[in-house]
C-alpha positions as a Python dict, from the first residue, in 0.01 Angstrom:
ca = {
    (1, 'M'): (0, 0, 0),
    (2, 'T'): (97, 361, -21),
    (3, 'D'): (129, 594, 274),
    (4, 'Q'): (-231, 528, 373),
    (5, 'Y'): (-426, 235, 491),
    (6, 'D'): (-650, 39, 248),
    (7, 'P'): (-926, 264, 106),
    (8, 'N'): (-1178, 64, 302),
    (9, 'G'): (-931, 90, 587),
    (10, 'Y'): (-1047, 28, 934),
    (11, 'T'): (-1397, 142, 831),
    (12, 'S'): (-1455, -183, 643),
    (13, 'Y'): (-1506, -379, 959),
    (14, 'G'): (-1864, -403, 1077),
    (15, 'G'): (-2032, -418, 732),
    (16, 'Q'): (-2034, -255, 394),
    (17, 'P'): (-2100, 117, 378),
    (18, 'G'): (-2440, 222, 251),
    (19, 'G'): (-2499, 188, -120),
    (20, 'E'): (-2733, 380, -344),
    (21, 'S'): (-3077, 446, -206),
    (22, 'Q'): (-3390, 541, -385),
    (23, 'T'): (-3613, 837, -347),
    (24, 'P'): (-3953, 716, -221),
    (25, 'G'): (-4182, 640, -509),
    (26, 'S'): (-3933, 738, -776),
    (27, 'G'): (-3691, 444, -806),
    (28, 'Q'): (-3408, 695, -876),
    (29, 'P'): (-3076, 661, -682),
    (30, 'T'): (-2984, 944, -446),
    (31, 'G'): (-2656, 807, -295),
    (32, 'G'): (-2780, 827, 67),
    (33, 'Y'): (-2635, 608, 346),
    (34, 'G'): (-2785, 259, 368),
    (35, 'G'): (-3051, 316, 102),
    (36, 'Y'): (-3429, 302, 135),
    (37, 'G'): (-3644, 113, -123),
    (38, 'G'): (-3900, 277, -348),
    (39, 'Y'): (-4253, 329, -221),
    (40, 'G'): (-4451, 363, -553),
    (41, 'N'): (-4835, 343, -517),
    (42, 'Y'): (-4805, 302, -141),
    (43, 'G'): (-5060, 52, -3),
    (44, 'G'): (-5091, -173, -314),
    (45, 'Q'): (-5346, -120, -591),
    (46, 'G'): (-5357, 234, -731),
    (47, 'Y'): (-5669, 446, -719),
    (48, 'G'): (-5869, 480, -1046),
    (49, 'Q'): (-6203, 400, -1214),
    (50, 'P'): (-6413, 112, -1077),
    (51, 'A'): (-6452, -205, -1280),
    (52, 'A'): (-6739, -236, -1524),
    (53, 'P'): (-7070, -345, -1361),
    (54, 'S'): (-7183, -701, -1414),
    (55, 'Q'): (-7540, -593, -1494),
    (56, 'P'): (-7664, -329, -1740),
    (57, 'Y'): (-7780, 5, -1607),
    (58, 'P'): (-8152, 52, -1564),
    (59, 'G'): (-8327, 127, -1890),
    (60, 'Y'): (-8110, -104, -2095),
    (61, 'P'): (-8314, -374, -2284),
    (62, 'S'): (-8326, -696, -2092),
    (63, 'Q'): (-8346, -899, -2410),
    (64, 'P'): (-8149, -871, -2728),
    (65, 'Y'): (-8302, -670, -3012),
    (66, 'Q'): (-8236, -775, -3361),
    (67, 'G'): (-7959, -1014, -3253),
    (68, 'A'): (-7775, -779, -3015),
    (69, 'P'): (-7591, -960, -2727),
    (70, 'S'): (-7769, -965, -2393),
    (71, 'Q'): (-7448, -879, -2198),
    (72, 'P'): (-7162, -652, -2288),
    (73, 'Y'): (-6827, -822, -2354),
    (74, 'P'): (-6634, -861, -2034),
    (75, 'G'): (-6397, -577, -1983),
    (76, 'Q'): (-6536, -375, -2274),
    (77, 'P'): (-6676, -25, -2216),
    (78, 'Y'): (-7037, 47, -2281),
    (79, 'P'): (-7108, 190, -2625),
    (80, 'G'): (-7170, 552, -2674),
    (81, 'P'): (-7523, 697, -2707),
    (82, 'V'): (-7751, 456, -2896),
    (83, 'S'): (-8100, 492, -3027),
    (84, 'Q'): (-8314, 184, -3015),
    (85, 'P'): (-8691, 170, -3088),
    (86, 'F'): (-8892, 43, -2794),
    (87, 'N'): (-9268, 54, -2797),
    (88, 'G'): (-9248, 315, -3059),
    (89, 'Q'): (-9032, 536, -2842),
    (90, 'Q'): (-8668, 623, -2873),
    (91, 'T'): (-8444, 576, -2566),
    (92, 'V'): (-8105, 738, -2539),
    (93, 'L'): (-7845, 570, -2316),
    (94, 'T'): (-7517, 735, -2209),
    (95, 'Q'): (-7211, 615, -2002),
    (96, 'P'): (-7275, 677, -1632),
    (97, 'P'): (-7055, 936, -1464),
    (98, 'A'): (-6740, 800, -1291),
    (99, 'P'): (-6752, 804, -913),
    (100, 'K'): (-6551, 1080, -741),
    (101, 'K'): (-6193, 973, -659),
    (102, 'S'): (-6094, 955, -292),
    (103, 'R'): (-5781, 1149, -191),
    (104, 'R'): (-5753, 983, 147),
    (105, 'G'): (-5511, 714, 26),
    (106, 'L'): (-5292, 973, -146),
    (107, 'K'): (-5273, 1178, 173),
    (108, 'I'): (-5173, 867, 372),
    (109, 'A'): (-4904, 779, 117),
    (110, 'L'): (-4762, 1130, 121),
    (111, 'T'): (-4765, 1144, 500),
    (112, 'V'): (-4591, 807, 537),
    (113, 'G'): (-4341, 902, 269),
    (114, 'A'): (-4258, 1225, 453),
    (115, 'I'): (-4214, 1032, 779),
    (116, 'V'): (-3983, 786, 605),
    (117, 'L'): (-3775, 1068, 461),
    (118, 'V'): (-3739, 1239, 799),
    (119, 'L'): (-3670, 912, 978),
    (120, 'G'): (-3420, 815, 709),
    (121, 'G'): (-3237, 1142, 760),
    (122, 'L'): (-3222, 1090, 1133),
    (123, 'L'): (-3108, 729, 1104),
    (124, 'G'): (-2855, 824, 839),
    (125, 'G'): (-2700, 1084, 1073),
    (126, 'T'): (-2682, 830, 1355),
    (127, 'A'): (-2522, 574, 1127),
    (128, 'I'): (-2257, 823, 1016),
    (129, 'F'): (-2188, 912, 1380),
    (130, 'L'): (-2151, 545, 1475),
    (131, 'L'): (-1933, 485, 1171),
    (132, 'N'): (-1706, 770, 1276),
    (133, 'Q'): (-1687, 626, 1625),
    (134, 'F'): (-1597, 286, 1483),
    (135, 'E'): (-1326, 437, 1264),
    (136, 'A'): (-1168, 645, 1544),
    (137, 'P'): (-913, 388, 1676),
    (138, 'G'): (-801, 308, 1322),
    (139, 'A'): (-762, 677, 1242),
    (140, 'A'): (-546, 726, 1552),
    (141, 'A'): (-330, 428, 1453),
    (142, 'L'): (-293, 564, 1100),
    (143, 'K'): (-184, 903, 1229),
    (144, 'F'): (76, 746, 1459),
    (145, 'C'): (205, 539, 1169),
    (146, 'N'): (227, 838, 937),
    (147, 'D'): (410, 1036, 1207),
    (148, 'L'): (674, 763, 1216),
    (149, 'K'): (696, 771, 837),
    (150, 'S'): (743, 1149, 826),
    (151, 'Q'): (982, 1131, 1127),
    (152, 'S'): (751, 1365, 1320),
    (153, 'Y'): (864, 1216, 1649),
    (154, 'D'): (711, 1484, 1873),
    (155, 'S'): (375, 1436, 1706),
    (156, 'A'): (404, 1058, 1741),
    (157, 'Y'): (484, 1104, 2110),
    (158, 'S'): (168, 1310, 2154),
    (159, 'G'): (-22, 1007, 2025),
    (160, 'L'): (97, 791, 2316),
    (161, 'S'): (-117, 725, 2621),
    (162, 'S'): (-38, 893, 2952),
    (163, 'D'): (93, 559, 3084),
    (164, 'L'): (347, 529, 2804),
    (165, 'Q'): (449, 892, 2839),
    (166, 'A'): (506, 830, 3210),
    (167, 'R'): (748, 549, 3121),
    (168, 'F'): (931, 722, 2838),
    (169, 'S'): (1023, 1086, 2813),
    (170, 'K'): (979, 1267, 2483),
    (171, 'T'): (1359, 1284, 2447),
    (172, 'S'): (1417, 912, 2502),
    (173, 'F'): (1122, 814, 2280),
    (174, 'S'): (1237, 1039, 1997),
    (175, 'A'): (1595, 915, 2028),
    (176, 'G'): (1477, 555, 2025),
    (177, 'V'): (1258, 571, 1715),
    (178, 'A'): (1521, 783, 1539),
    (179, 'S'): (1778, 510, 1609),
    (180, 'L'): (1542, 256, 1453),
    (181, 'D'): (1527, 470, 1139),
    (182, 'T'): (1908, 450, 1125),
    (183, 'A'): (1938, 79, 1207),
    (184, 'E'): (1638, -60, 1017),
    (185, 'G'): (1587, 207, 753),
    (186, 'K'): (1323, 476, 738),
    (187, 'V'): (955, 385, 722),
    (188, 'T'): (861, 390, 354),
    (189, 'N'): (509, 251, 379),
    (190, 'C'): (242, 186, 637),
    (191, 'Q'): (-71, -16, 589),
    (192, 'Q'): (-330, -231, 758),
    (193, 'A'): (-210, -583, 829),
    (194, 'Q'): (-370, -866, 633),
    (195, 'G'): (-584, -1147, 773),
    (196, 'N'): (-872, -1196, 1011),
    (197, 'G'): (-892, -1023, 1345),
    (198, 'V'): (-650, -743, 1263),
    (199, 'Y'): (-902, -484, 1382),
    (200, 'S'): (-1056, -560, 1719),
    (201, 'F'): (-1298, -303, 1853),
    (202, 'S'): (-1658, -293, 1976),
    (203, 'L'): (-1861, 26, 1985),
    (204, 'G'): (-1865, 160, 2340),
    (205, 'S'): (-1538, -12, 2434),
    (206, 'S'): (-1247, 193, 2568),
    (207, 'T'): (-979, -30, 2414),
    (208, 'A'): (-896, -140, 2060),
    (209, 'T'): (-633, -340, 1875),
    (210, 'V'): (-522, -236, 1527),
    (211, 'G'): (-301, -462, 1318),
    (212, 'A'): (-44, -277, 1107),
    (213, 'Q'): (246, -340, 875),
    (214, 'L'): (546, -107, 856),
    (215, 'T'): (780, -129, 561),
    (216, 'R'): (1134, -10, 634),
    (217, 'A'): (1400, 63, 376),
    (218, 'T'): (1646, -192, 519),
    (219, 'Q'): (1446, -432, 733),
    (220, 'G'): (1151, -474, 495),
    (221, 'N'): (800, -556, 613),
    (222, 'M'): (739, -566, 987),
    (223, 'T'): (396, -665, 1117),
    (224, 'G'): (242, -622, 1460),
    (225, 'A'): (-37, -457, 1651),
    (226, 'L'): (-92, -117, 1803),
    (227, 'H'): (-297, -138, 2120),
    (228, 'L'): (-499, 176, 2188),
    (229, 'K'): (-721, 309, 2461),
    (230, 'N'): (-964, 595, 2484),
    (231, 'Q'): (-850, 879, 2708),
    (232, 'N'): (-1098, 1162, 2758),
    (233, 'G'): (-1250, 1102, 2416),
    (234, 'S'): (-919, 1067, 2229),
    (235, 'W'): (-767, 739, 2117),
    (236, 'K'): (-402, 692, 2221),
    (237, 'V'): (-141, 423, 2158),
    (238, 'D'): (-99, 235, 2485),
    (239, 'S'): (146, -37, 2375),
    (240, 'I'): (328, -149, 2061),
    (241, 'D'): (400, -508, 1965),
    (242, 'T'): (769, -595, 1962),
    (243, 'S'): (729, -749, 1615),
    (244, 'L'): (618, -415, 1467),
    (245, 'L'): (935, -232, 1578),
    (246, 'G'): (1168, -534, 1588),
    (247, 'V'): (1249, -463, 1952),
    (248, 'N'): (1057, -402, 2271),
    (249, 'I'): (1038, -29, 2323),
    (250, 'G'): (1152, -72, 2685),
    (251, 'A'): (1466, -258, 2579),
    (252, 'L'): (1533, 10, 2318),
    (253, 'Q'): (1513, 278, 2585),
    (254, 'A'): (1743, 86, 2824),
    (255, 'S'): (2013, 43, 2559),
    (256, 'G'): (1989, 410, 2471),
    (257, 'A'): (2018, 512, 2836),
    (258, 'F'): (2326, 291, 2880),
    (259, 'C'): (2490, 448, 2574),
    (260, 'A'): (2412, 797, 2701),
    (261, 'A'): (2556, 722, 3046),
    (262, 'M'): (2877, 574, 2905),
    (263, 'Q'): (2924, 860, 2662),
    (264, 'G'): (2865, 1107, 2943),
    (265, 'Q'): (3119, 920, 3164),
    (266, 'D'): (2844, 865, 3421),
    (267, 'Y'): (2961, 513, 3504),
    (268, 'S'): (2765, 485, 3826),
    (269, 'S'): (2437, 533, 3636),
    (270, 'A'): (2556, 288, 3370),
    (271, 'Y'): (2619, 34, 3648),
    (272, 'D'): (2257, 69, 3760),
    (273, 'L'): (2150, -51, 3414),
    (274, 'L'): (2334, -385, 3456),
    (275, 'D'): (2126, -685, 3561),
    (276, 'S'): (2186, -867, 3890),
    (277, 'A'): (2407, -1131, 3723),
    (278, 'Q'): (2647, -867, 3588),
    (279, 'Q'): (2651, -671, 3910),
    (280, 'G'): (2743, -994, 4086),
    (281, 'L'): (3061, -1012, 3877),
    (282, 'V'): (3188, -660, 3938),
    (283, 'S'): (3141, -408, 4214),
    (284, 'R'): (3023, -56, 4147),
    (285, 'D'): (3365, 86, 4244),
    (286, 'D'): (3552, -149, 4010),
    (287, 'F'): (3311, -76, 3727),
    (288, 'V'): (3357, 297, 3771),
    (289, 'A'): (3735, 254, 3794),
    (290, 'S'): (3746, 45, 3476),
    (291, 'G'): (3540, 308, 3295),
    (292, 'K'): (3795, 572, 3384),
    (293, 'L'): (4082, 345, 3280),
    (294, 'H'): (3924, 291, 2940),
    (295, 'D'): (3896, 665, 2895),
    (296, 'E'): (4271, 695, 2959),
    (297, 'I'): (4379, 399, 2750),
    (298, 'D'): (4128, 404, 2464),
    (299, 'G'): (4003, 760, 2475),
    (300, 'S'): (3660, 887, 2570),
    (301, 'I'): (3345, 766, 2391),
    (302, 'T'): (3250, 1007, 2114),
    (303, 'T'): (2947, 819, 1977),
    (304, 'C'): (2738, 525, 2088),
    (305, 'A'): (2446, 427, 1866),
    (306, 'L'): (2221, 144, 1755),
    (307, 'A'): (2365, -12, 1441),
    (308, 'K'): (2137, -310, 1376),
    (309, 'V'): (1835, -487, 1519),
    (310, 'P'): (1882, -865, 1485),
    (311, 'Q'): (1570, -1072, 1432),
    (312, 'G'): (1412, -1292, 1696),
    (313, 'N'): (1371, -1041, 1977),
    (314, 'N'): (1080, -1088, 2215),
    (315, 'D'): (938, -937, 2532),
    (316, 'Q'): (1184, -1121, 2760),
    (317, 'I'): (1521, -1100, 2585),
    (318, 'T'): (1664, -870, 2322),
    (319, 'H'): (1985, -859, 2118),
    (320, 'L'): (2102, -532, 1966),
    (321, 'T'): (2410, -442, 1766),
    (322, 'I'): (2582, -128, 1891),
    (323, 'Q'): (2853, 82, 1728),
    (324, 'L'): (3080, 264, 1970),
    (325, 'N'): (3359, 508, 1884),
    (326, 'R'): (3646, 607, 2113),
    (327, 'S'): (3882, 893, 2044),
    (328, 'K'): (4195, 671, 2053),
    (329, 'L'): (4071, 321, 1983),
    (330, 'G'): (3837, 413, 1699),
    (331, 'A'): (3512, 239, 1602),
    (332, 'R'): (3406, -94, 1749),
    (333, 'T'): (3087, -289, 1676),
    (334, 'G'): (2934, -562, 1887),
    (335, 'D'): (2616, -701, 2036),
    (336, 'V'): (2457, -630, 2370),
    (337, 'T'): (2202, -856, 2534),
    (338, 'L'): (1921, -718, 2744),
    (339, 'K'): (1681, -909, 2966),
    (340, 'L'): (1359, -813, 3135),
    (341, 'E'): (1430, -830, 3507),
    (342, 'G'): (1114, -772, 3705),
    (343, 'S'): (953, -482, 3521),
    (344, 'A'): (1276, -321, 3397),
    (345, 'W'): (1507, -399, 3108),
    (346, 'K'): (1872, -450, 3207),
    (347, 'L'): (2199, -524, 3026),
    (348, 'D'): (2299, -887, 3068),
    (349, 'A'): (2607, -902, 2844),
    (350, 'T'): (2819, -690, 2613),
    (351, 'A'): (3058, -802, 2342),
    (352, 'A'): (3425, -778, 2437),
    (353, 'A'): (3487, -552, 2138),
    (354, 'L'): (3257, -288, 2285),
    (355, 'N'): (3440, -297, 2617),
    (356, 'G'): (3756, -165, 2455),
    (357, 'T'): (4105, -280, 2544),
    (358, 'D'): (4112, -586, 2768),
    (359, 'L'): (4190, -458, 3118),
    (360, 'R'): (4236, -798, 3282),
    (361, 'P'): (4617, -804, 3250),
    (362, 'L'): (4628, -454, 3400),
    (363, 'V'): (4407, -563, 3689),
    (364, 'L'): (4624, -871, 3742),
    (365, 'G'): (4935, -652, 3761),
    (366, 'G'): (4766, -438, 4025),
    (367, 'T'): (4679, -748, 4229),
    (368, 'F'): (5038, -870, 4206),
    (369, 'C'): (5165, -535, 4333),
    (370, 'T'): (4919, -539, 4623),
    (371, 'L'): (5036, -887, 4732),
    (372, 'F'): (5401, -785, 4703),
    (373, 'A'): (5342, -474, 4914),
    (374, 'A'): (5174, -690, 5179),
    (375, 'G'): (5467, -937, 5177),
    (376, 'N'): (5234, -1215, 5064),
    (377, 'Y'): (5484, -1366, 4821),
    (378, 'G'): (5340, -1715, 4832),
    (379, 'E'): (5005, -1599, 4700),
    (380, 'A'): (5176, -1375, 4445),
    (381, 'Y'): (5357, -1687, 4320),
    (382, 'G'): (5015, -1833, 4232),
    (383, 'L'): (4970, -1556, 3975),
    (384, 'L'): (5265, -1676, 3767),
    (385, 'S'): (5223, -1868, 3443),
    (386, 'S'): (5304, -2237, 3424),
    (387, 'A'): (5620, -2156, 3228),
    (388, 'A'): (5738, -1909, 3497),
    (389, 'Q'): (5667, -2156, 3776),
    (390, 'A'): (5866, -2417, 3585),
    (391, 'N'): (6173, -2193, 3617),
    (392, 'I'): (6143, -2122, 3989),
    (393, 'T'): (5981, -2299, 4278),
    (394, 'K'): (5751, -2134, 4524),
    (395, 'S'): (6008, -2142, 4806),
    (396, 'Q'): (6277, -2001, 4580),
    (397, 'F'): (6044, -1724, 4471),
    (398, 'I'): (5959, -1632, 4830),
    (399, 'A'): (6323, -1634, 4937),
    (400, 'A'): (6433, -1424, 4639),
    (401, 'Y'): (6198, -1140, 4718),
    (402, 'Q'): (6175, -1164, 5094),
    (403, 'T'): (6539, -1088, 5168),
    (404, 'I'): (6850, -966, 4988),
    (405, 'D'): (7185, -1056, 5140),
    (406, 'G'): (7006, -1127, 5463),
    (407, 'Y'): (6828, -795, 5475),
    (408, 'T'): (6451, -784, 5480),
    (409, 'V'): (6314, -604, 5178),
    (410, 'K'): (5990, -409, 5152),
    (411, 'W'): (5838, -380, 4804),
    (412, 'S'): (5591, -132, 4656),
    (413, 'C'): (5464, -38, 4313),
    (414, 'G'): (5427, 307, 4169),
    (415, 'T'): (5169, 422, 3915),
    (416, 'A'): (5169, 215, 3601),
    (417, 'D'): (5253, 394, 3279),
    (418, 'L'): (4934, 341, 3085),
    (419, 'T'): (5093, 467, 2765),
    (420, 'T'): (5302, 151, 2765),
    (421, 'Y'): (5007, -81, 2806),
    (422, 'K'): (4974, -316, 2511),
    (423, 'V'): (4738, -608, 2464),
    (424, 'N'): (4742, -862, 2185),
    (425, 'T'): (4535, -1175, 2140),
    (426, 'D'): (4719, -1386, 2400),
    (427, 'S'): (4987, -1156, 2539),
    (428, 'A'): (5016, -820, 2708),
    (429, 'S'): (5264, -597, 2885),
    (430, 'I'): (5296, -278, 3088),
    (431, 'V'): (5577, -89, 3257),
    (432, 'I'): (5537, -45, 3634),
    (433, 'P'): (5788, 129, 3860),
    (434, 'I'): (5873, -111, 4146),
    (435, 'T'): (6055, 18, 4456),
    (436, 'G'): (6258, -199, 4696),
    (437, 'S'): (6339, -58, 5042),
    (438, 'I'): (6571, -183, 5318),
    (439, 'A'): (6482, 10, 5631),
    (440, 'S'): (6787, -98, 5835),
    (441, 'L'): (7015, 44, 5570),
    (442, 'N'): (6796, 342, 5489),
    (443, 'F'): (6810, 215, 5133),
    (444, 'K'): (6552, 261, 4859),
    (445, 'D'): (6571, 192, 4486),
    (446, 'T'): (6308, 221, 4215),
    (447, 'V'): (6332, 22, 3895),
    (448, 'N'): (6099, 44, 3597),
    (449, 'T'): (5987, -311, 3541),
    (450, 'K'): (5813, -447, 3237),
    (451, 'V'): (5553, -693, 3354),
    (452, 'E'): (5472, -944, 3082),
    (453, 'F'): (5147, -1140, 3073),
    (454, 'V'): (5024, -1445, 2886),
    (455, 'L'): (4674, -1582, 2830),
    (456, 'E'): (4668, -1936, 2959),
    (457, 'N'): (4353, -2152, 2942),
    (458, 'G'): (4135, -1843, 2932),
    (459, 'A'): (4306, -1675, 3231),
    (460, 'W'): (4577, -1411, 3229),
    (461, 'K'): (4902, -1495, 3413),
    (462, 'I'): (5229, -1310, 3484),
    (463, 'D'): (5491, -1464, 3262),
    (464, 'N'): (5798, -1252, 3337),
    (465, 'L'): (5939, -946, 3515),
    (466, 'V'): (6197, -758, 3308),
    (467, 'T'): (6396, -459, 3437),
    (468, 'T'): (6400, -177, 3183),
    (469, 'S'): (6595, 89, 3377),
}
């Protein structure tokens, strides 16, 4: 279809519109709603002359004269004036006068016809009113659809119910549907969905369901229902099927809010958008700290937007493809998974590519430094790779770092040089200044140490410590 619903549209439900009617008694079409039949010669037989009498009028010869028939031919009129001899006299017969026509039947017919015309006008007006009422939900759905097509997002928002507007601000709604235009293509067509039951509404009801089909430039045809309700005499969209947009509108809003929080470096708010499973894996403080580290290592987020809407989303779980740009790292694309937790949509997983540079080696180096500073060398030994542990035993490792020439050594790490942080597929490195102090000798020395990491069975391990200066 074009940019409008089917010509019969939502008005086709509930019967055919009125066809041609006839003017009473004329049989001519007038085009009025519903149509009223003709009323010619109301009451049956028309009024006219009475039938011929079965007996001759008085004065007519009772017997035939010179072979004349004794009775007139059935259905034939009496002859005109005749002159017949009778007892030597001449008798003139004429056609009797017709009885006076009654106008009572005509008056009744005209009165009834006038009543029918008036009643027809009244009923026609009521029918049009009811038809308009029946069409109202469909008209509201069509307007909402056309607003999406013309990208009139503010107008589309005004077509939402108060409940939906309470859940989604105008800004978030507009941003969400605009992102769909980018990811799925602009709406090029909007029409009534095909099949039975696509328009569900009963006169007097305050709710209605209107099936629709959106055609998007990239995604193609998308079919679903708009659920409307009557608010103070106006029909408003109260919910939208996930299949019509390709994504639940709540999940779309949650992903947009997460992007906005990350781009605005509001990592605490972004943490609130994680589901309970994700929050169980990382504390708020660590999440905020990692966000700041990514800004230093990869650069701040310049854009974060919906890139694609994969198929198969439902009202419990949603997958979206996001494109994220950082000032140093550049553009990265990956999927995010959202789940409905209670009544709110939350992020359940994000692709590693979207997270930026892998910070796990950096975190491991920080843990190693913390253990060294606490003198917990045995536990620090457990962070070494299998290759490193093959070169030195645990006891040797403890002895090497616990004392030097019999003097007890205290170790500490300075701030890591993040500009030296490099991560490849299965290896990483960073330079960390490490200071050794011997209190009894009032001795302190700081050495820049390159800490090398290796990915081993899915876990990062310290593979070597190399002095660089």
